[in-house]
NUVEX-433228 format. One record per atom (N, C-alpha, C): x, y, z; residue in one letter. Coordinates in steps of 0.001 Angstrom, whole numbers, padded with zeros to 6 digits, always signed. Layout:
NUVEX-433228
XYZA ...
***
This chain:
NUVEX-433228
-121731-027038-067174X -122659-027127-066046X -121930-026727-064761X -122510-025848-063945X -121877-025477-062671X -121958-026618-061658X -121198-026482-060572X -121133-027532-059566X -122404-027576-058707X -122693-028772-058190X -123729-028958-057178X -123063-029575-055958X -123182-028909-054829X -122509-029309-053588X -123542-029946-052654X -123396-031235-052377X -124392-031969-051590X -124147-031958-050091X -123106-031312-049632X -122766-031411-048202X -122143-030104-047739X -122868-029383-046883X -122318-028151-046314X -123002-027842-044983X -122335-026996-044234X -122879-026536-042955X -123001-025014-043028X -123715-024602-044072X -123842-023186-044397X -124938-022497-043600X -125910-023261-043087X -127000-022660-042312X -126504-022248-040932X -126716-021008-040530X -126258-020589-039196X -127196-021066-038087X -126596-021282-036920X -127384-021554-035735X -127720-023004-035469X -127210-023937-036267X -127557-025341-036076X -126405-026190-035545X -125190-025891-035932X -124056-026717-035526X -122794-025872-035554X -121667-026475-035888X -120382-025773-035886X -120059-025144-037234X -121096-024911-038055X -120904-024264-039339X -120995-022748-039225X -121707-022129-040168X -121844-020666-040175X -122352-020165-038828X -121744-019101-038325X -122096-018589-037000X -123275-017624-037033X -123475-016931-038165X -124569-015974-038267X -124872-015730-039745X -125840-014850-040021X -126236-014597-041403X -125107-013965-042218X -124282-013155-041578X -123173-012555-042295X -122197-013612-042789X -121897-014592-041950X -120995-015663-042362X -121665-016565-043395X -122976-016774-043250X -123723-017521-044264X -123561-016880-045638X -123734-015567-045708X -123629-014868-046986X -122205-014927-047533X -121223-014819-046647X -119835-014892-047094X -119521-016279-047660X -120017-017332-046988X -119823-018692-047484X -120507-018876-048834X -121687-018280-048984X -122425-018391-050244X -121656-017715-051378X -121082-016564-051114X -120302-015864-052146X -119060-016669-052535X -118420-017282-051555X -117256-018125-051834X -117662-019301-052719X -118799-019908-052425X -119286-021034-053222X -119509-020623-054666X -120169-019494-054867X -120463-019022-056223X -119186-018687-056978X -118256-018019-056313X -116985-017696-056971X -116237-018962-057370X -116431-020032-056619X -115760-021290-056923X -116468-022140-057954X -117604-021656-058464X -118288-022366-059538X -119514-023153-059127X -119989-022995-057890X -121150-023738-057408X -122436-022952-057645X -123451-023644-058147X -124752-023024-058382X -125825-023531-057423X -125639-024756-056902X -126604-025352-055968X -125834-025936-054800X -126351-025702-053596X -125678-026217-052412X -126716-026752-051436X -126477-027941-050920X -127367-028525-049918X -126907-028086-048534X -127835-027551-047760X -127563-027211-046375X -127841-028453-045540X -126792-029038-044962X -126921-030338-044294X -126374-030285-042868X -127084-029630-041958X -126599-029602-040568X -126536-030999-039964X -125659-031164-038974X -125539-032441-038276X -126877-032796-037626X -127289-034054-037773X -128593-034504-037279X -128382-035822-036548X -128425-035778-035223X -128179-036957-034393X -129490-037362-033733X -130028-038490-034157X -131315-038953-033638X -131226-039459-032205X -130021-039562-031675X -129832-039917-030273X -129770-038679-029377X -129726-037501-029995X -129640-036247-029239X -130749-035310-029684X -131924-035393-029063X -133066-034555-029470X -132717-033078-029403X -133319-032322-030264X -133081-030878-030294X -133342-030328-031682X -132567-030767-032663X -132754-030319-034035X -133939-031042-034663X -134819-030288-035317X -135940-030897-036032X -135835-030583-037519X -136358-031479-038328X -136346-031256-039766X -137150-030015-040121X -138234-029778-039416X -139061-028600-039681X -138262-027314-039488X -137408-027288-038474X -136574-026101-038245X -135594-025891-039396X -135043-026992-039913X -134128-026885-041047X -134855-026354-042272X -136028-026890-042562X -136791-026452-043736X -137177-024979-043636X -137571-024557-042444X -137917-023145-042238X -136706-022250-042450X -135554-022676-041922X -134326-021893-042076X -133896-021819-043536X -134048-022920-044274X -133703-022913-045688X -134556-021900-046443X -135854-021885-046173X -136742-020930-046852X -136325-019496-046545X -136063-019214-045278X -135670-017867-044903X -134357-017445-045530X -133411-018357-045631X -132103-018012-046185X -132111-018007-047715X -133057-018697-048316X -133261-018529-049755X -133665-017085-050057X -134556-016554-049245X -134991-015163-049429X -133827-014203-049212X -132986-014500-048223X -131819-013654-047969X -130872-013655-049167X -130672-014808-049784X -129835-014881-050982X -130427-014058-052123X -131747-014127-052266X -132407-013335-053323X -132222-011846-053083X -132408-011419-051834X -132271-009993-051521X -130851-009490-051766X -129867-010359-051517X -128476-009971-051692X -127980-010168-053122X -128835-010746-053970X -128453-010945-055368X -127390-012003-055570X -127354-013006-054707X -126362-014078-054804X -126985-015257-055543X -126472-015624-056706X -127102-016662-057541X -126747-018080-057072X -127248-018430-055883X -126982-019743-055307X -128299-020352-054861X -128582-021555-055340X -129804-022256-054944X -129528-023089-053702X -130343-022896-052670X -130171-023591-051401X -131130-024778-051336X -130565-025955-051068X -131329-027204-051039X -131356-027731-049600X -132512-028208-049118X -132568-028731-047747X -132031-030151-047633X -131461-030441-046470X -130973-031782-046176X -130443-031835-044757X -129972-032987-044348X -129310-033141-043056X -128201-034181-043212X -127227-034133-042303X -126170-035135-042246X -126445-036003-041024X -126954-037197-041253X -127477-038038-040178X -126377-038928-039609X -126207-038904-038305X -125233-039764-037653X -125724-041222-037666X -124815-042132-038013X -125137-043556-038012X -125063-044066-036575X -126223-044311-035990X -126279-044824-034621X -127623-045513-034392X -127899-045866-033148X -129120-046607-032826X -130372-045802-033154X -130291-044482-033064X -131442-043657-033392X -131842-043793-034854X -130846-043829-035740X -131132-044020-037164X -131721-045404-037393X -131205-046394-036705X -131742-047760-036831X -133217-047799-036431X -133548-047178-035312X -134945-047192-034846X -135862-046470-035823X -135393-045329-036374X -136237-044609-037325X -136457-045432-038589X -135388-046085-039061X -135518-046914-040259X -136473-048081-040032X -136516-048563-038823X -137399-049676-038488X -138799-049201-038099X -139003-047897-038086X -140222-047337-037529X -141351-047064-038496X -141755-045800-038559X -143022-045426-039196X -142916-045066-040669X -141775-045320-041299X -141648-045031-042726X -141337-043589-043063X -140932-042796-042059X -140688-041367-042297X -139239-041051-042637X -138406-042079-042786X -136982-041845-043026X -136734-041006-044269X -137514-041198-045315X -137324-040474-046568X -137403-038973-046432X -138048-038482-045384X -138144-037034-045150X -136775-036417-044908X -135826-037236-044462X -134482-036731-044170X -133568-036756-045393X -134078-037204-046519X -133243-037363-047716X -132840-036017-048304X -131778-036020-049090X -131296-034802-049739X -132341-034251-050694X -132697-032998-050501X -133678-032361-051371X -135079-032909-051231X -135295-033806-050262X -136623-034387-050084X -137025-035351-051175X -136042-035885-051920X -136356-036792-053030X -136826-038152-052535X -136499-038462-051279X -136877-039747-050712X -135882-040856-050974X -134777-040563-051662X -133857-041650-052028X -132517-041600-051316X -131767-040501-051419X -130395-040481-050924X -130316-039814-049552X -129712-040541-048598X -129593-040069-047227X -128119-039849-046904X -127731-038589-046682X -126356-038284-046300X -126142-038721-044856X -125128-039548-044621X -124887-040084-043285X -123407-040008-042958X -123097-040007-041661X -121697-039954-041277X -121432-040806-040048X -120157-041106-039852X -119676-041899-038729X -118821-041024-037813X -118572-041469-036592X -117575-040773-035771X -116236-040751-036509X -115399-039776-036211X -114141-039637-036937X -113079-040635-036496X -113293-041314-035386X -112257-042199-034864X -112530-043660-035181X -113791-044099-035053X -114060-045528-035201X -115272-045766-036091X -115602-047041-036251X -116771-047461-037013X -117591-048379-036111X -118774-047935-035672X -119584-048771-034796X -119811-050161-035389X -119822-051173-034539X -119944-052557-034988X -121197-052765-035826X -122262-052066-035488X -123553-052280-036159X -123729-051439-037419X -122683-050754-037887X -122825-049827-039016X -123472-050480-040237X -122955-051636-040659X -123499-052293-041855X -124966-052642-041669X -125342-053099-040472X -126740-053459-040212X -127637-052230-040234X -127165-051126-039657X -127956-049892-039644X -128174-049383-041074X -127116-049366-041869X -127251-048882-043243X -128122-049819-044074X -128106-051113-043762X -128984-052043-044466X -130448-051754-044139X -130747-051393-042896X -132115-051018-042541X -132545-049766-043307X -131615-048836-043499X -131904-047654-044319X -132261-048076-045736X -131509-049018-046284X -131777-049495-047638X -133125-050207-047744X -133520-050904-046682X -134825-051568-046697X -135969-050558-046777X -135691-049307-046403X -136673-048226-046539X -136612-047595-047930X -135899-048252-048854X -135717-047774-050222X -134957-046454-050289X -134087-046253-049319X -133172-045117-049329X -131759-045624-049584X -130947-044814-050229X -129544-045154-050490X -128664-044305-049565X -127937-044926-048651X -127046-044140-047796X -125861-043593-048602X -125543-042335-048362X -124300-041746-048856X -123404-041559-047637X -122312-042300-047583X -121394-042188-046456X -120462-041008-046685X -120570-040012-045828X -119780-038794-045980X -118349-038998-045480X -117420-038475-046205X -115983-038395-045903X -115400-039575-045111X -115501-040804-045601X -114850-041921-044896X -113340-041780-044837X -112776-040960-045730X -111317-040775-045727X -110834-040048-044473X -111759-039439-043725X -111395-038744-042494X -111565-039629-041258X -112107-040818-041441X -112333-041731-040331X -111081-042589-040116X -110499-042551-038931X -109218-043228-038681X -109328-044740-038870X -110429-045309-038432X -110622-046750-038582X -110651-047123-040062X -111384-046362-040870X -111551-046697-042281X -110304-046405-043108X -109548-045375-042749X -108320-045116-043504X -107321-046256-043306X -107382-046909-042148X -106488-048048-041890X -107045-049351-042449X -108345-049354-042778X -108997-050578-043272X -109852-050247-044495X -109243-049916-045617X -110012-049524-046808X -110956-050608-047287X -110666-051860-046966X -111562-052940-047391X -112938-052802-046750X -113013-052150-045592X -114314-051960-044945X -115194-051008-045754X -114575-049993-046351X -115337-049082-047213X -115798-049818-048467X -114916-050619-049033X -115262-051356-050245X -116420-052319-049990X -116436-052929-048820X -117525-053852-048494X -118860-053127-048412X -118856-051909-047860X -120088-051123-047810X -120547-050745-049220X -119589-050390-050066X -119923-050044-051449X -120520-051244-052176X -119936-052412-051937X -120466-053624-052558X -121912-053889-052122X -122262-053424-050938X -123616-053589-050419X -124576-052521-050940X -124070-051566-051716X -124940-050553-052304X -124855-049178-051689X -123917-048962-050759X -123720-047651-050147X -122904-046773-051086X -123281-045517-051226X -122491-044562-052000X -121514-043843-051079X -120435-043322-051648X -119385-042683-050858X -119125-041275-051383X -119005-040324-050452X -118695-038935-050791X -117384-038516-050150X -116490-037980-050949X -115188-037498-050494X -115243-035978-050334X -114551-035453-049335X -114484-034009-049127X -113470-033354-050062X -113831-032195-050576X -112891-031443-051413X -111638-031084-050628X -111797-030734-049343X -110651-030376-048523X -109674-031519-048329X -110167-032754-048362X -109271-033903-048243X -108335-033971-049438X -108868-033700-050628X -108054-033722-051840X -106996-032619-051818X -107295-031531-051130X -106369-030399-051064X -105406-030489-049884X -105493-031583-049116X -104577-031764-048001X -104979-031071-046724X -106214-030609-046637X -106658-029842-045478X -106699-030682-044205X -106928-031985-044339X -107073-032851-043167X -105860-033758-042954X -104772-033497-043642X -103560-034268-043444X -103291-035289-044533X -102110-035894-044449X -101658-036808-045493X -102492-038078-045570X -102870-038635-044430X -103615-039896-044438X -104971-039717-045110X -105670-038630-044785X -106972-038367-045404X -106820-038105-046898X -105779-037386-047281X -105553-037099-048701X -105264-038378-049479X -104395-039210-048941X -104067-040470-049602X -105314-041344-049736X -106107-041431-048671X -107325-042240-048706X -108326-041689-049712X -108482-040362-049750X -109425-039741-050693X -109039-040046-052133X -107746-039929-052448X -107295-040239-053808X -107553-041704-054151X -107302-042600-053202X -107525-044024-053456X -109005-044298-053727X -109897-043682-052956X -111334-043893-053138X -111802-043424-054514X -111216-042336-054991X -111570-041832-056325X -110910-042659-057426X -109636-042961-057261X -108895-043687-058294X -109524-045036-058613X -109992-045741-057585X -110542-047078-057792X -112040-047068-058066X -112641-045879-058079X -114064-045786-058398X -114988-046058-057236X -114456-046138-056023X -115299-046386-054854X -116173-045180-054536X -115596-043981-054566X -116342-042749-054310X -116871-042181-055622X -118155-041841-055637X -118758-041278-056855X -119313-039869-056631X -118952-039280-055487X -119392-037920-055176X -118266-037167-054467X -118141-035883-054788X -117233-034989-054078X -118030-033768-053649X -117870-033366-052391X -118595-032209-051862X -117678-031423-050935X -118126-030239-050528X -117241-029364-049756X -117219-029668-048265X -118350-030061-047677X -118472-030166-046217X -118047-028841-045590X -118466-027749-046223X -118029-026413-045801X -118541-026071-044413X -117659-025470-043614X -118014-025016-042271X -117755-023527-042064X -117011-022913-042970X -116599-021523-042775X -116267-020889-044124X -116146-019557-044159X -115782-018900-045420X -114364-019226-045873X -113467-019494-044933X -112078-019810-045257X -111710-021171-044688X -110630-021764-045208X -110229-023081-044724X -111203-024129-045215X -112091-024569-044347X -113103-025546-044731X -114243-024816-045453X -113942-024299-046627X -114868-023423-047338X -115672-024184-048378X -116608-023462-049008X -117461-024045-050043X -116888-023873-051442X -115633-023528-051548X -114983-023347-052845X -114557-024712-053395X -115215-025177-054446X -114914-026475-055045X -113925-026394-056208X -113464-025190-056527X -112630-025039-057721X -111276-025742-057582X -110688-025723-056388X -109407-026392-056199X -109517-027892-056365X -110559-028471-055775X -110787-029916-055920X -111054-030271-057374X -111813-029424-058065X -112105-029682-059483X -110823-029724-060299X -109920-028790-060026X -108639-028766-060748X -107833-030036-060474X -107781-030436-059213X -107030-031642-058846X -107601-032876-059537X -108921-032992-059549X -109564-034154-060177X -109315-034153-061677X -109404-032990-062302X -109141-032913-063751X -107724-033369-064070X -106759-032919-063266X -105371-033274-063521X -105122-034757-063289X -105821-035342-062347X -105562-036727-061964X -106405-037720-062759X -107677-037402-062981X -108619-038351-063579X -109236-037877-064893X -109056-036605-065221X -109597-036097-066475X -110841-035235-066295X -111152-034486-067339X -112270-033544-067323X -113606-034232-067089X -113824-035372-067740X -115118-036047-067626X -115344-036561-066208X -114313-037076-065566X -114452-037542-064190X -114832-036395-063260X -114191-035241-063448X -114521-034075-062623X -115975-033665-062837X -116416-033711-064070X -117801-033332-064375X -118791-034285-063695X -118499-035571-063729X -119405-036552-063126X -119430-036405-061604X -118258-036255-060990X -118161-036206-059533X -118750-034937-058935X -118642-033821-059638X -119044-032532-059082X -120324-031958-059691X -120740-032495-060831X -121913-031947-061509X -122987-033011-061742X -122630-034054-062469X -123623-035032-062907X -124196-035828-061738X -123346-036483-060973X -123848-037343-059897X -124561-036578-058780X -124078-035398-058372X -124856-034646-057383X -126254-034289-057887X -126372-033924-059157X -127682-033626-059716X -128559-034871-059766X -127970-035994-060111X -128715-037251-060150X -129196-037638-058751X -128372-037391-057759X -128772-037694-056388X -129978-036857-055968X -129961-035575-056281X -131086-034716-055919X -132356-035108-056667X -132200-035674-057853X -133346-036110-058644X -133798-037523-058267X -133069-038177-057362X -133412-039533-056969X -133061-040572-058017X -132041-040283-058830X -131643-041201-059906X -130363-041936-059535X -130124-043088-060181X -128896-043852-059947X -127674-043038-060356X -126598-043182-059589X -125350-042508-059921X -124600-043296-060984X -123677-042621-061666X -122898-043261-062721X -121429-043277-062317X -120662-044187-062903X -119243-044306-062591X -118461-043132-063169X -117545-042619-062368X -116697-041522-062834X -115407-042029-063458X -114936-043177-063003X -113722-043784-063553X -113985-045266-063764X -113138-045891-064584X -113331-047314-064870X -113071-048169-063650X -112143-047753-062780X -111863-048507-061577X -111129-049802-061869X -111119-050698-060901X -110452-051989-061032X -111242-052874-061987X -110587-053592-062902X -111314-054448-063838X -112297-055370-063135X -113503-055468-063661X -114548-056243-063004X -114225-057721-062929X -113377-058211-063800X -113067-059634-063799X -112066-060054-062748X -111385-059085-062120X -110379-059442-061132X -111031-059780-059806X -110288-060428-058918X -110862-060820-057633X -111252-059609-056815X -110442-058545-056879X -110794-057319-056163X -111871-056559-056919X -111821-056611-058249X -112798-055866-059027X -114215-056323-058777X -114393-057621-058523X -115750-058109-058283X -116356-057492-057043X -115479-057028-056130X -115958-056414-054902X -116711-055124-055178X -116438-054489-056331X -117039-053211-056641X -118328-053316-057428X -118764-054522-057742X -120010-054665-058457X -121164-054251-057557X -121852-053213-057922X -122870-052633-057061X -124203-053317-057272X -124886-053576-056169X -126207-054164-056276X -127189-053114-056774X -127936-053443-057795X -128903-052496-058342X -130236-052535-057610X -130492-053611-056879X -131737-053685-056114X -131501-054582-054921X -132353-054460-053912X -132220-055248-052716X -132970-056553-052861X 
***
């Protein structure tokens, strides 16, 4: 099964990702060469900063799907957004029930979300709990890149215990963001805290959509089946609105730390 990438900034004109259609196509070719067949276009979406609309994202996805067809690039483009965890997300979750529209692939279940890279807002757990009350499952993107969380891994584990899913960046595993992010990413995978790996691609090179390097690293460290679950099975399950499965055994459930990883199946 080819890879499914749930996090990218491949759509041009929305954020600091692809700059134009030419770069979009180059990123798409890199993704395909690296083994990816489906990629979610997830531009940054900050509900505290009006400007980007979901309708604009959906329209752009349709137009760029046609561009991929014309260019003969066998890559399926999936709509989504990367929602900043802040007061705007809290208000929407408490509002009119439209939060599910922001979910990956429009399934209504999994919401890709992110934090500032330096700190973790005090209200983060409360905001994500409001998301869960809307029957959505937050996917916390790249916590290994957050300075506060890399210094306090127990904070990530507490969110996981509350039912939040975690996604690690492929570039973190390859050392693209430095030693601290790499060490944190490996720890999140080794202990079973993170059940998704994605590219978070921003450009054709460097922060690219090539998942093959991360796949090799995961195979060498955790085995073939873990790589398949993290890069193929769980991303597909997320798009289908299904529960994710464990990629590694993690810490024994009977231990004091292991009990922290017992995931709530319902609210």
